[in-house]
N, C-alpha and C positions, 0 to 999 in steps of 0.2 A: 259450873261447870267449870273440871281440871283442865286448865290451859294449857296445861304440861303434856296433854298426851290429844290435844286435837290440832289436827293438819289443816282442816277445812274451814277456811274462813267463811262460806255462809254460816257456820257455828255462831263462830267470834261476835259478826259483826248481827248476831240475830239479837232484836232488843229484849227478849223474855227474858233473858239469861240472866240482867244486868236490873240495878235499882237503882234511881236516878233521886238527884237532890230531892224534886219537886214532890216525890213519896215521902217526903221526911217533914215533919213539923219544925219551927222554925226554930227551937231550943235545939234538936237537932242538927239545920241547915248550920249553924251558929257552929253549935261546938266541932264541925266535917270542916268547917271551911279555916278554922281554925287551927287543925291539931295532923286536919292530915296533910301528908306531902302532895304539891299542887302543880300539876305543868303539860304542858299541851304543845304540839306540832305546830307549823306554818310552814305554807310552801310558798313558791313564787308567784303571783296570783295569777298569771297568763296562761299559766302551765297546769296551775291545778282546776282554772274552768274549762281548758281543754278535756283535762282528766276526768271531771266531772261528766261533759260532754261524749266522750267516749263509752265512757262507762252504762252510762245511766242511757240510752239511746241510738249507739252503733251495735255494741255487742249482744248477743242472745243471752238474755238475762229470765231468769226463772222468776224475779220479784218485777211484776210488771206497773207497781204503783207508778213510774214514772210516765212511763209510754200510756198508762192510762189517766194518768192524772194533771199531764201538761202538754203532750202531743198536742189537741187541737188548741190548748190556747195558744202553743206559742206557732201555728201556722197561721191561728185566723189575726194575731195580734201584727206577724208579717205581711199577711193580706189585706188588712188595712191601710198598712201604715208605707206599704214596698210595693208588694206586688199582687193584684188582685184575682191575677190566674194564676197564682204558683199552685204547686200542686199539693197531696197530706204530709211527701217526707219530714221529716224534721232532719233539716241541714245546720251544718255548725252557725253558716250566715245566717238562720233562722234564730234560732238559740241565744246567737249574744244579742240578735236585736232585741230579743223579748230581754232577757236579761236586763240592759242597758238602756230600757222605756220601766215597760209594765213589775217587771218578773223581779226586780232587784232585792237581795235580802230576802225571797220568800221563800227558799228552803234554803237547812243547812249546808248544803252541799255546796251551793254558791255564793250563801253570805258568805259579810265580812268576819274575822276574828274579833274585831271591835264589838259584831253585832252579836256572835253568837258566846264567844270567850268571856268577854269584858274584862279586860285586862289593866282596866282603868280603877276598878272597883276589884278585884279580887287579885289576894298578894299571892303570887304564883314563887313556886321555889327556881321552877326551872321554866323556859322559852326553849324551845328545839325546831331545828330547821330539817324536816322534812330530806332535804337533799344533805344532810349531816346525820342521819336516823341512826343508821348503821354502825356510827362510833359513840352516839350520843345517849342511845338507850343503855347500853354497858352499862355507864356512870350511873343514869335512873338507876337500874338494878344496885347498884354499888348504894347508894344514895339511901336506898328503902329498904336495904339488905334482903334483897331477894334475888339475889345474885347466886346464892347456894341452890338454890330455890327452882330458876326459872334461866332462860337462855333465849334471848333474838333470835326469832329462825330468819331462813335469809327468803326475799321477797323481789317481788319484781315489777315494777313501775310501768311497764304493758310500752314501753319507749315514748312516753310521752313528749319526752322532753325534744328528743329526735323529730315530731312532728309539729313542734311549733310555726314553723315558718311553712311548713303545709300547707295550715290550715288555715289562720289566720291570713295567707294571702288572698283567701277567698272574703275575707273583710275590707268594707273601704275604709281608708286610712281616718278620716276623721271620726269614726265608727269606734274606732281601736283606740280614741285620745280621748271620748268622752266615755268610753269602757275605763280606762285607767284611772281616768277620774273619780269613779263612782266608790273604785279600790282605793284610794288616794291616803287614806289612812292606814291600810294594809303593810302601802309600799314605804308610810314613811315610820311606821311603829317599828316595823321588822328588817329596815334597815337593805330594802332591797329597790335595786338601780332600774329607771326606765330611760331608755326602752328594751335593755337587755338581751336574749335571745331574737327582739326583733327591730335591732338597730338594720339590718342588712336589708328587711322588708319597708323599712321607715325612711331611711337614708335620707336625706333632703329634703323629707317633709314637713321634719320637723325644726330648721333652718328659720 
């Protein structure tokens, strides 16, 4: 796919356009890990989790995979543990309960970076932050020699950062602490601070 001519993010995220490491032989994988420029981007864990929920379970989405695969699991888990009379809607509270109990690391969209990208095993050339992506992507393009052929497009994040307090205020504080414990390595490895944007909600609770 010619990314210079692509404006539809649905096309960019279509996995059929890409070839992944597990499709190569062991020798081919080793060669690529040794010679390719390797990078990935991280995001503040609680913001990333909220973004995943809003994208997969709140917005109208042509891809029904997450709705069909996880909605019943999420609701059933909440009914068994919290409220047997809960309705069929997938709320953020139910989603967090599921992630923090039976669903942790079950899907790449909410698995830890340590689990997905294995930075302790693979020697990456660059690890960037989502929050600084607009400044860091041009650097990667220069490092790879692609700056003459490609530019980083403008993008929006659906104001997830501004919604953190609104959504997490629906979550019991003890559950948030439990959730953060699960993502502890992401916090530590990539120098994110807790409680960060949740400080206002958790004020007094962590003392």
